[in-house]
BAROGU-501494 format. One line per field, with one value per residue (C-alpha): residue number from 1; z, y, x; chain. Coordinates in Angstrom, 1 decimal. Layout:
BEGIN
k: [NUM	...]
Z: [Z	...]
Y: [Y	...]
X: [X	...]
c: [A	...]
//
This chain:
BEGIN
k: [1	2	3	4	5	6	7	8	9	10	11	12	13	14	15	16	17	18	19	20	21	22	23	24	25	26	27	28	29	30	31	32	33	34	35	36	37	38	39	40	41	42	43	44	45	46	47	48	49	50	51	52	53	54	55	56	57	58	59	60	61	62	63	64	65	66	67	68	69	70	71	72	73	74	75	76	77	78	79	80	81	82	83	84	85	86	87	88	89	90	91	92	93	94	95	96	97	98	99	100	101	102	103	104	105	106	107	108	109	110	111	112	113	114	115	116	117	118	119	120	121	122	123	124	125	126	127	128	129	130	131	132	133	134	135	136	137	138	139	140	141	142	143	144	145	146	147	148	149	150	151	152	153	154	155	156	157	158	159	160	161	162	163	164	165	166	167	168	169	170	171	172	173	174	175	176	177	178	179	180	181	182	183	184	185	186	187	188	189	190	191	192	193	194	195	196	197	198	199	200	201	202	203	204	205	206	207	208	209	210	211	212	213	214	215	216	217	218	219	220	221	222	223	224	225	226	227	228	229	230	231	232	233	234	235	236	237	238	239	240	241	242	243	244	245	246	247	248	249	250	251	252	253	254	255	256	257	258	259	260	261	262	263	264	265	266	267	268	269	270	271	272	273	274	275	276	277	278	279	280	281	282	283	284	285	286	287	288	289	290	291	292	293	294	295	296	297	298	299	300	301	302	303	304	305	306	307	308	309	310	311	312	313	314	315	316	317	318	319	320	321	322	323	324	325	326	327	328	329	330	331	332	333	334	335]
Z: [96.1	97.4	95.7	95.0	96.6	95.3	94.5	94.5	90.9	89.2	88.6	92.3	93.3	90.8	92.4	95.9	94.9	93.1	96.6	97.7	96.7	97.5	98.1	99.7	97.1	98.5	97.2	93.8	93.0	94.8	94.7	91.5	90.0	89.1	90.7	92.5	95.2	96.4	96.1	98.6	98.1	100.7	98.9	97.1	98.2	97.4	99.8	98.2	100.2	99.7	101.6	100.6	102.5	102.2	102.1	99.9	101.2	104.7	104.5	104.7	104.7	106.3	103.2	100.9	102.7	102.6	99.0	97.4	99.2	98.2	94.6	94.3	95.7	93.2	90.2	91.0	90.6	94.4	96.9	99.6	103.0	105.9	106.6	109.1	109.6	110.9	111.9	112.7	114.2	114.5	117.9	119.4	116.9	117.6	119.5	119.9	117.0	114.5	115.8	115.7	112.2	110.7	112.5	111.4	107.8	108.0	109.4	106.8	103.9	105.3	105.7	102.2	100.7	103.1	104.7	108.3	110.2	112.0	113.5	113.2	115.2	116.3	117.8	118.1	116.3	116.7	113.6	111.6	110.4	109.3	109.8	107.8	107.4	106.0	105.2	104.8	102.9	102.7	100.2	98.8	95.4	94.1	92.3	88.9	89.3	89.9	87.4	87.0	83.6	82.5	79.5	78.0	74.3	71.4	70.0	73.4	74.0	76.7	78.3	80.8	83.3	84.4	83.4	84.6	87.2	89.8	92.9	91.7	91.0	94.4	96.2	94.3	95.1	98.8	99.4	97.2	97.8	99.2	96.2	93.7	95.4	93.3	90.0	90.2	91.2	94.6	93.0	90.9	93.9	95.9	93.1	92.6	96.3	96.2	93.4	96.3	96.5	93.1	90.7	93.6	93.9	94.3	91.3	93.2	91.6	88.0	88.6	89.8	87.0	84.4	85.8	85.7	82.0	81.2	78.9	81.3	81.1	83.4	85.4	86.9	89.2	88.0	91.1	91.5	88.1	86.7	83.6	81.8	84.5	84.9	81.2	81.4	84.4	82.7	79.6	81.6	83.6	80.4	78.6	75.7	74.2	73.7	71.4	73.3	71.5	73.2	72.0	73.6	77.0	78.9	81.1	83.3	82.2	85.8	85.7	82.6	84.0	87.3	85.3	83.0	86.0	87.8	84.5	85.2	82.7	83.5	82.2	85.0	87.8	90.5	89.2	91.7	90.6	87.1	86.2	83.3	81.9	79.3	77.6	74.7	71.6	71.4	75.1	75.1	74.2	76.9	79.5	78.6	78.8	82.2	83.7	82.3	83.6	87.0	86.1	85.4	82.0	80.2	76.8	74.8	74.5	72.7	72.3	73.4	70.9	70.8	73.1	70.2	69.1	72.6	74.0	71.7	72.2	69.1	68.6	65.7	64.5	64.6	67.0	69.6	72.4	75.5	78.3	81.2	84.7	87.1	89.9	90.1	89.0	92.4	94.1	91.8	92.8	96.5	96.4]
Y: [108.9	108.9	107.6	109.7	109.1	106.0	102.5	101.5	101.6	98.3	97.6	98.0	95.8	93.1	93.2	92.8	89.9	88.2	87.7	85.6	82.0	80.2	76.6	75.5	73.4	74.5	78.0	77.8	81.6	83.6	87.3	89.1	92.5	93.1	89.9	90.5	87.8	84.7	81.2	78.4	74.7	73.5	70.3	70.6	74.2	76.8	79.7	83.1	85.8	89.5	92.6	96.2	99.6	102.7	105.7	108.5	108.6	109.7	109.5	106.1	104.3	101.2	100.9	101.4	98.8	96.0	96.5	96.9	93.8	91.9	92.9	91.3	88.0	88.1	88.6	85.1	83.7	83.3	84.4	86.8	85.4	86.7	90.1	91.4	95.0	96.8	100.3	103.0	106.1	109.5	110.5	113.5	113.1	109.7	110.0	107.8	109.5	108.7	105.1	104.4	105.8	103.6	100.5	101.0	101.4	98.1	96.3	97.8	96.8	93.3	92.8	94.1	91.5	88.6	88.8	88.1	90.4	87.9	89.9	92.6	95.2	98.8	101.3	105.1	105.7	108.5	110.7	110.1	113.0	110.8	107.3	104.5	101.2	98.1	95.2	91.5	89.5	85.7	83.9	80.4	78.9	75.4	74.1	74.0	77.6	79.4	82.1	82.7	84.1	81.4	80.5	83.9	83.9	86.4	87.1	86.9	89.9	92.5	93.8	96.7	97.1	100.4	103.3	104.8	106.0	105.3	105.5	108.4	110.4	109.7	110.6	113.9	114.9	114.0	115.2	118.4	119.4	122.9	123.7	122.5	124.1	127.3	125.4	122.6	122.4	121.0	118.2	117.1	117.0	115.1	112.6	112.1	111.7	108.8	107.1	105.1	103.4	104.1	102.8	101.6	100.5	96.8	94.5	91.3	91.0	91.5	89.1	86.4	87.0	86.8	83.5	82.1	83.0	81.0	81.6	83.9	83.5	86.4	89.3	92.3	95.1	98.3	100.3	102.6	103.7	103.5	101.6	102.1	100.4	97.7	96.7	96.8	94.5	92.1	91.9	91.5	88.6	86.9	87.8	89.2	92.6	94.3	96.7	98.9	101.2	104.6	105.4	102.2	103.1	104.6	107.6	109.4	112.9	114.1	112.3	114.1	117.5	116.9	115.7	118.7	121.0	119.4	118.5	114.8	111.9	109.7	106.6	106.9	107.7	105.1	102.9	100.5	99.9	98.9	95.3	94.2	90.8	88.8	86.2	83.8	85.7	83.5	84.2	88.0	88.4	86.0	87.6	91.1	90.0	88.2	91.3	93.7	91.6	92.5	96.2	96.8	98.1	95.9	96.5	95.1	97.6	95.6	92.4	90.6	90.4	88.8	90.0	91.3	93.6	95.2	97.5	100.0	102.5	102.8	106.3	107.9	109.4	106.0	103.9	105.6	104.4	103.0	105.7	104.9	106.1	105.7	106.8	107.3	110.6	110.9	110.7	113.6	115.6	115.2	115.7]
X: [126.2	122.7	119.6	116.5	113.1	111.4	112.3	116.0	117.4	116.7	120.4	121.2	118.3	119.5	123.0	121.5	119.3	122.1	123.8	120.8	120.9	117.6	118.4	115.1	113.3	109.9	110.5	108.9	109.1	111.7	112.8	113.5	113.0	109.4	108.2	104.8	105.0	106.9	105.4	106.1	105.1	102.7	101.7	98.4	98.0	100.7	101.4	101.8	103.5	104.0	105.1	104.7	104.7	102.7	105.0	103.6	100.0	99.1	95.3	93.5	96.9	95.2	93.0	96.0	98.1	95.6	94.7	98.1	99.3	96.2	96.7	100.0	98.7	95.8	98.2	99.5	96.0	95.8	93.2	94.5	93.7	95.8	97.3	99.9	100.6	103.8	102.7	105.4	103.9	105.7	106.9	105.0	102.1	100.6	97.3	94.3	92.4	95.3	95.7	91.9	91.6	94.4	93.2	89.6	90.8	92.7	89.7	87.4	89.6	90.1	86.4	85.8	88.1	87.4	90.9	91.8	94.1	96.3	99.1	101.8	103.6	102.9	105.3	105.9	109.2	111.7	112.5	109.3	107.1	104.2	102.9	104.5	102.5	104.2	101.8	102.5	99.9	99.6	97.3	96.8	96.2	95.7	98.8	97.1	95.7	99.1	99.8	103.6	104.1	106.6	104.5	104.2	105.1	105.3	101.9	100.2	97.9	98.2	95.1	94.5	91.7	90.2	92.5	95.8	96.6	93.9	96.2	98.2	95.1	93.7	97.0	97.4	93.8	94.2	97.7	97.7	94.1	94.9	97.2	94.5	91.5	91.7	92.2	89.7	86.0	85.3	83.3	86.2	88.6	86.1	85.5	89.3	89.9	87.3	89.2	90.7	87.3	85.6	86.9	89.1	92.7	91.9	92.4	91.4	88.0	89.2	92.1	89.8	87.4	90.1	91.4	87.9	87.6	90.8	93.7	95.6	99.3	100.5	99.2	100.9	99.9	101.6	102.5	105.6	106.8	103.3	102.1	105.3	107.4	104.7	104.9	108.7	108.7	106.2	108.4	111.6	110.1	109.1	112.4	110.3	109.5	106.1	104.3	101.8	99.4	99.3	95.8	94.4	95.7	92.8	93.7	91.2	90.5	91.1	94.4	95.5	94.5	96.4	99.5	99.3	99.2	102.2	104.0	103.9	103.6	100.5	102.4	104.9	102.4	101.8	99.1	97.5	94.0	94.9	95.7	97.9	96.8	98.7	96.6	96.3	95.0	91.9	91.1	91.1	87.4	86.2	88.5	87.2	83.6	84.1	85.9	83.3	80.5	81.9	81.5	85.2	86.5	89.0	90.6	93.5	96.4	99.1	100.9	104.1	107.0	110.4	113.1	115.1	112.3	112.3	109.6	107.9	105.2	103.0	101.6	99.7	103.0	104.7	106.7	108.8	111.2	109.6	109.4	111.7	111.0	113.9	111.5	107.7	106.3	104.6	108.0	109.2	106.2	106.6	110.3]
c: [A	A	A	A	A	A	A	A	A	A	A	A	A	A	A	A	A	A	A	A	A	A	A	A	A	A	A	A	A	A	A	A	A	A	A	A	A	A	A	A	A	A	A	A	A	A	A	A	A	A	A	A	A	A	A	A	A	A	A	A	A	A	A	A	A	A	A	A	A	A	A	A	A	A	A	A	A	A	A	A	A	A	A	A	A	A	A	A	A	A	A	A	A	A	A	A	A	A	A	A	A	A	A	A	A	A	A	A	A	A	A	A	A	A	A	A	A	A	A	A	A	A	A	A	A	A	A	A	A	A	A	A	A	A	A	A	A	A	A	A	A	A	A	A	A	A	A	A	A	A	A	A	A	A	A	A	A	A	A	A	A	A	A	A	A	A	A	A	A	A	A	A	A	A	A	A	A	A	A	A	A	A	A	A	A	A	A	A	A	A	A	A	A	A	A	A	A	A	A	A	A	A	A	A	A	A	A	A	A	A	A	A	A	A	A	A	A	A	A	A	A	A	A	A	A	A	A	A	A	A	A	A	A	A	A	A	A	A	A	A	A	A	A	A	A	A	A	A	A	A	A	A	A	A	A	A	A	A	A	A	A	A	A	A	A	A	A	A	A	A	A	A	A	A	A	A	A	A	A	A	A	A	A	A	A	A	A	A	A	A	A	A	A	A	A	A	A	A	A	A	A	A	A	A	A	A	A	A	A	A	A	A	A	A	A	A	A	A	A	A	A	A	A	A	A	A	A	A	A	A	A	A	A	A	A]
//
């Protein structure tokens, strides 16, 4: 049996992680399905660590790599500080122009977020057809500022920033441009290609703003598997359920049109750029105001429930079963 393109099935990953027994007491948050980053005790300051590759996109992968890794650091309430890059280049295709472009994108993204590029590895690799960039991000947070999600309770509210799916829309516009050229206006394709920067795939600013407002119990960066998988991962980490209102989930009109054309579900489309926030009910207004003061839309889309109630998607026609995506819709598209 072989697995399809995308993340390993959750059950397989659980079985693999079960073999790993972390005995080091300095590891405060270790590996688990849906966990954004690891946390290591460094005294008053906690080190937060993350690694993530860029595999679907080929254009501006340096920008993608820095931002998606920084996002997962920020969801723990930490400030991303140091970045390392492992760049694998395809044999027979790697020239100075390609290398310069990726390196410049990395430096530009690091400068934008105040991150230092501190190391990594680069090689030309046999058997690749396109560049693969795996990033490793380190950040730090004061002990009393760490956000782990261990205090999430039924009744806590779920908020979503921006709309879904920023990253998926940008990837489709960039990687399927020739196919879409006869169906969409050039201005639309150009605008969607720029979703990478505006509204942008970074959630660092809104994560920091939400934490400053107070009352945040958990944050999660929905990536592969889209918003649907992100909510599932949040609920699983908290051992709770959730009721999410479909009509409150903002979806870009361009995203809907792309998904209609390719027969994709926007709820399962890779979603870096949106931030899920779980907060105390009385804190939601202050969080939304603080995030929107930064020029970023933020709205409440549902609430956490008991584990026994499970996950439910509330539609105008009533509740329906939570959509499950064994792999991201973008993987299905490119396969």
